[in-house]
N, C-alpha and C positions, 0 to 999 in steps of 0.2 A: 194810699201807700200799701204796698205789699206786705203781708205778714212774714215774719222771719221765723223759720224753724229753728229754735234755739238749740234743741238736741242735736240736729244734723250739723249746725254751725260748730258746736263744741267738739264733736267728733272730729270734724275736719281739722279744727285747730290742734287737737291732740295729735292727729296724724302728721301734720305739718311740723310740729315741734319735734316729734320723734324722729322724723327724717332729717330735719336740720341739725339734730344733735348726732346724727350718724347711726340712729338705731334702726332696727328693722322690726316691724310689727307683724303679728301672726297673719293679719289681713293682707300683708304685702307677698306672702309666700303661699303657693299652692303645695302644701305639705304632701298630701298623699300622691299628687301628681309627680312631684319631684322624686320621691321615693320609688314610685313605680318605673319612672323613665330610667333612672339610674341603675335600678335592678335589672330591668330588661336588657340595657346596653351592656352591662357587665356580664350577664349570662351569655349573651351572643358572642362576646369575645373570649369568655372562659366558662364553659358549660359547668365546671366543677364548683363554681362559686354558688351556684343555686342550691346545691345540697349543703353546702357550709352555711348558709344563711338559715336554713330550716333547722340544722343541728343546733345553731347558735341560740335560737329560741329556747329549746329544751335546755341547754346547758346553762343559760342565764336564769331562766324562770324556776328551774327545779331547785336551785341553791339560793335561799333567801328571797324568793319571789322574783318578779320581773323588775329588776332594779339596775340593769346595766352593769352589774359587778363583774361579770365575765370579761368585760372590755378593759378593765383597769390594768395598767402596768405598775402603778404606784398609788398607795393610800397614805393617809396621816400616820398609819402604824408600821409602814414598810412596803417592800416590793414583792414579798412572797404571796402574790395574788392568785386568784383562781386559774389564771393562765397557765400557771406553773404545775398545776395538779396533774397527776398521772392520768386520771380520768378525762383530762382536757387536751391530751396529746393529740395533734392533728387538727385542732380547731382552726378555722380559717374565716376570711370574710371581714377582717378587721379594717383592712385598708379601704374597703367599700364603705363601711360604716363611717369612717373618717371623712370620706368624700361626700357622703350624703349630709353629714353634720356640718361641714364647711358650706354647703349650700343652704342649709335650713337656719343656721345661726343659733342664737341662744334662746329662741322661743320654743324649741322642741327638745325633750329629753333624749339622751341616747338610748334610754330603755324603751321609748316609744319607737324610735328608729329601728332597734332590733326586731321588734314585734311586726312593724309594718313591712319590714324588708323580708322576713320570713314569710309573711302572708303573701307578698306579691311573688316571691319565688315560687311558692306552692302553686299559685294560679298559673304562672308562666309555664312551669315544668309540667303541669297536668293539661296543658292545652286549654285552659279556662274551665276545666271541669271541676277543679277544687277552688271554690271562691267563697270568701266569708269576710265579715266585717268585724273589726275589733275596735273598742273605745281608745281614746287618747287620754292623756293626763297622768301618765306615770311619772314618777320622779326618779332620779339616779341617787343610788346609796353611795356611802363612803367606805363601806366595809367590804373586803374582798380577800378571801383566805384560801389557799391551796389545800390546807388540811381539811377544811369545811367542805369543799368540792369533792375531795376524795372520799369523805365520810358520807356525803349525802347522795351523790350520784350513783346510779346503778353500774355495776362492774360488768364487762363482757364475759367474766367468768362465773357470774352468778348461776346457781340452780333456779329451777322455776319458782319454788317457794320464796327463795330470796327476792326474786323479781317482783312477785306478788306483794310481798311484805313492804318492799321499797315503794311501790306505787300506792299502797294502801295509806302509808304515812302522808301522802299528799292528797288523800281522798279521791284517788283515782282507781277504777276497777280493774278486775283481770281482763275485761273485754277492751278497756282503754289501753291497756298495756299492749295487747295484740294490734289494736288499731294504730298506734304510734309506731310500733315496730315496722309498719308497712312502708314508712319513709325509707327504709333501708333498700327499697327498690331503686333508688337513684344511684346506689353504689355497687350494684351487681350487674354483670352482663350475663348472658345466657349459660355460661359455663361456671357461674358462681364465683368468679373471681371479681375481687373488689377493684372498682376503677372509677376514677372521678370523671371519666369522659362520658360515661352514660348519663343521659340528662332527663329521663321519663320518670315522672312521679305517677305511678299507677299500681295496680293490684299484682303486678308480676312478682313481688316478694313472696307472695302466698304459693304461687305455682313453684318458685324456686325452693322455698322451705320444705314443702310437702314432697318435693322430689330430691331432698336431701342435697341441695345445691347452695348451701349458705356456709359462711365461715366461722362465725362467732358462736361460742357455746350458748350465749344468752338467746340466740335464734333458734337453734335446733332443740334446745330444751323444752320450748313451748309445745313441741310435738309429743312430749311425755305425758301431757295432761289432756284428759278426754275433753273437757269443756273448751280449752284453748284450742285444741286441735280441730274441734268442731267449728269454733269461730273462724279459724284460718281456712278451712274448706269452704265456709260460707263466703268469705271474702274473695276467694279464688274464683268462685262461680258467679259472683255478683259485684262487678266493678263499680257500679253506680252507688250501691249501698256503702262500699268502702270510701268512695269519693265524699259522700255526705257525712259519714261518721268521722272520717279523718278531719273534715272542716270543722265539725262541732267540737272535736276533741282538741283541736288546735286553739279554738276560742277559749275554751276552759283553761288551757295551759297558759294562754296568754293574759288571762285574768288573775293568775296567782298573785296575791297582794305581797308587796314588798314587806320585808321583815329583817331584823338583825341589826339595823343601823339606828343610831340615835338621832341622826340628822340626814335630811334628804334635800337634794338641790337639783337644778338643771346644769349639768356641767358644760362649761365652755370647750373643754377637750375631753372626748370620751375616753382617753387613755389615762387621765389623772383627775383626782378631785379638784375643785376650785381652790382649795387650800394649798394644793401642791403645785398650782400653776407657777412656772418659772423655775422650778426646781429640777 
């Protein structure tokens, strides 16, 4: 008589029971492949969504860590969420996150989707030159506050020292401030006009900044600091170094631990906490 592999038999039984109950297991879904496909298709249809997804990672993770709080329309404490912050005006990509979530189901957190989507947008917009891996396993928070977002996120009107201090609070260096600012290349054309149509993530931001072709004060004030100006000149002249350093800094950003909530979950709907389902 042939021996029975009891471990494999038990796993098959569990999968069968999950499917018969209408559930979806993590093994049933190619999480990263699904995110990648949806992101690439979305950018092909609307180039501006790529920049939105990269921006979304920063605006989520900088406030209470990577917990999907920037996606919430409502929490148990009310609807004055991060989306309503002055610093979050113009945030986009929420509908695509919803679409990806609907395909992945309840096995993947909204926080993970934000990080994965931003990573895949960076890879696509850089022509594969910016590629990095990030771990999964994030949970979704239930706290989201417009006031907190406005207090924590850096303002476009900041002086350089204010920008440095803001980044230092998250244990990010002055050089990492310069590196992440390079993502603004997606939003500038050669005349320095902000436009969602430009779709290249590259070192062109440093060329534009050092030629005084940027719009925001928080961009041009970096030229007032000798060290930051030197970093920008280095990245202007060495695209490969910026690609690699940007990838590493995005990994660090994507690993900021969630904080500020007393409870974490995997949301069924990225726009509301599980407690608020149906309201």
